[in-house]
C-alpha positions as CSV (number, residue, x, y, z in Angstrom):
1,X,0.1,-0.2,-0.2
2,X,1.2,3.4,-0.6
3,X,0.4,6.2,0.3
4,X,-0.6,8.5,-2.1
5,X,-0.2,12.2,-0.3
6,X,3.0,12.0,0.6
7,X,4.4,10.4,-2.5
8,X,2.7,13.2,-4.3
9,X,4.8,15.9,-2.0
10,X,7.9,13.6,-2.6
11,X,7.4,13.5,-6.4
12,X,7.7,9.8,-6.1
13,X,5.5,7.6,-8.1
14,X,4.7,4.1,-8.0
15,X,7.1,3.1,-11.1
16,X,10.0,4.9,-9.3
17,X,9.3,2.2,-6.5
18,X,9.0,-0.3,-8.6
19,X,12.1,0.5,-10.4
20,X,14.6,1.0,-7.5
21,X,12.4,-2.4,-6.2
22,X,14.1,-3.9,-9.4
23,X,17.6,-2.5,-8.7
24,X,17.4,-3.8,-5.5
25,X,16.8,-7.7,-6.8
26,X,12.6,-7.6,-6.0
27,X,11.1,-8.7,-9.0
28,X,8.2,-10.1,-7.3
29,X,6.6,-7.4,-5.3
30,X,4.4,-10.0,-3.4
31,X,7.6,-11.3,-1.8
32,X,7.9,-7.4,-0.4
33,X,6.7,-6.6,3.3
34,X,7.2,-3.1,2.9
35,X,9.1,-0.4,1.0
36,X,10.5,2.2,3.3
37,X,11.5,5.4,1.4
38,X,14.4,6.4,3.4
39,X,15.5,10.3,3.7
40,X,18.1,10.0,1.1
41,X,15.9,8.7,-1.3
42,X,16.7,4.9,-1.5
43,X,14.8,2.2,-0.3
44,X,15.0,-0.3,2.8
45,X,12.8,-3.6,1.9
46,X,12.0,-5.9,4.7
47,X,11.2,-9.1,3.1
48,X,7.8,-11.1,4.1
49,X,9.1,-13.6,6.5
50,X,8.1,-16.7,4.1
51,X,10.7,-15.0,1.5
52,X,13.7,-14.0,4.2
53,X,17.0,-15.9,4.1
54,X,17.3,-19.0,6.1
55,X,19.8,-18.9,8.7
56,X,21.8,-21.3,11.2
57,X,18.9,-19.7,14.0
58,X,16.2,-21.1,11.9
59,X,17.4,-24.9,12.1
60,X,18.8,-24.3,15.9
61,X,22.4,-24.4,15.1
62,X,24.8,-22.5,17.5
63,X,27.2,-20.0,15.6
64,X,30.8,-21.7,15.4
65,X,33.8,-20.0,17.0
66,X,35.3,-17.9,14.0
67,X,38.9,-18.4,13.7
68,X,41.3,-15.9,12.0
69,X,44.2,-16.2,9.6
70,X,47.4,-16.3,12.2
71,X,50.7,-16.0,10.6
72,X,52.4,-19.1,11.7
73,X,55.8,-18.1,10.0
74,X,57.4,-14.7,9.3
75,X,60.9,-14.3,7.0
76,X,61.3,-17.8,7.7
77,X,60.9,-17.9,11.4
78,X,58.3,-20.2,13.3
79,X,56.3,-17.9,15.8
80,X,56.1,-20.1,18.3
81,X,53.6,-17.9,20.3
82,X,50.9,-18.2,17.0
83,X,51.0,-22.1,17.0
84,X,50.1,-22.3,21.0
85,X,47.4,-20.0,20.3
86,X,45.7,-22.3,18.1
87,X,46.9,-25.1,20.2
88,X,48.7,-26.6,17.3
89,X,51.9,-29.1,18.0
90,X,55.5,-28.4,16.7
91,X,56.4,-31.7,14.8
92,X,60.4,-32.5,14.8
């Protein structure tokens, strides 16, 4: 539903909204819950709950701890602290 009184004040047509929806990847307007016109002129679009992406939380799966890359060797030298941080063991 579009507030026609407001969009006329803003000089923003239904076609403008449809164009922005398509640019954001929303080609089926029936999947859109609401299109919110932001002050900068863009749209924020929360999808209907049936069409939002699934997450791990939907399956009751806890998020695993994220591990970031750690440098183990710099300029040919093994960094023992990095090994210990990752609970790796030095062989040999």
